[in-house]
N, C-alpha and C positions, 0 to 999 in steps of 0.2 A: 174392542177385544174384551172378552169376558175374563173375570178373575182366574178361572181355571186355565184358560189359554195363557195368561200371563205367568202363572205358576209353572206351566209346561215349559216356557222359555227359560225360566230359572233352572228347572230340572235339566233341561237340555244343555245349558251352559255348564252346569255341574258335571254332567256326563261327558261333555266335550273335554273339559279340563282334565277329568279323571282318565280319559282315554289317551291323553297326551303324556301323562305322568309315567315315566319309565325308570325312575330312580336317578335320572340324569336331567332330562328336559326341564323339570319343575325347579331345578336349582338355578337355572339361567333364564328361563322363559315363563310366561304366564299371560295374564290379562290384567288390564287396569280399567277402572271405571272412576271417573272424576267429574266434578261439577265445573261449569264455566261461569264466569261472572257476568254474562250477558242476558239472562241466565240460560243455562243449558247443560248439556252433558258431553263428555268425550268417552269413547270406548275404544280401547286398543287391545288387540289380541296378537300375540306372537305366533307366527306361522313357521318360523325357523325350525328346521328338523322335523317338519310335518310333510305330508304329501302335497301341500300347497306352498311350500317354501319358495318356489321360483315363479309363482303366479304374479302377474302385474295387471292391475285394472286401474285405468286412469280415473281421476277424481270424477265422481258423479254427484250432482247436487239437485235437490228438489226444494224449491222455495214456494211455499203456499202463502204464508204471511210472514211478518217480521218475527213472530214468535213460533211459527210452525214451519220448521225446515229440517232438512237432513242432508248430510253429505258423507260419502265414504270413498275409500280407495284402498287398493292393496299395492304396496311397494316396499322394497327392502325387507321382505319377509314379515310384514306386519299388515294386519287389517286395521285401518284407522277410520273411525266414524265420529261425527259430532252432530248434534241436533238440538232443537229447542227443548225447553224445560219439560214439555209434555210429550216428547218424542223418544224417550228412552226405550219403551217397549218396541216401537217401530225399528229402532236401531238394532236391538238384539235380534228381532225377527229377520231383518235384512242380513245380518251376519250369517245366520243359518240358511237363509234363502240362497245367498251367494255360494256358500260351501256346498249346498245341495246341488246347485246348478253345475258347479265345477266337478263334483263327483259324478253326476249323471253324464256330463260331456266326456269325462275320462272313460266311463264305462262304455260309451258308444264307440270310442276310438279303439 
């Protein structure tokens, strides 16, 4: 992924967060990005009080190598992902891919 595409993901995360802020949501909810000691990343986004609050997606995992992996799930009003040290961009892209798929499925229904 090129640098401009990576920056688009950061912009999209910023826009997503801003669109959830309603002078209430941001006081209790948000997102967290942390490092793992194996090494890797965790990304968690609160979906409570959003259109995806009741969505449940069972854990899905992709293992390519010991250091190249990704897993995610949605449960209890949270999108939770973790991945290898070089999978952060993929984790953020996956977050938006999942939300886009859910939005598109909702529009079809």
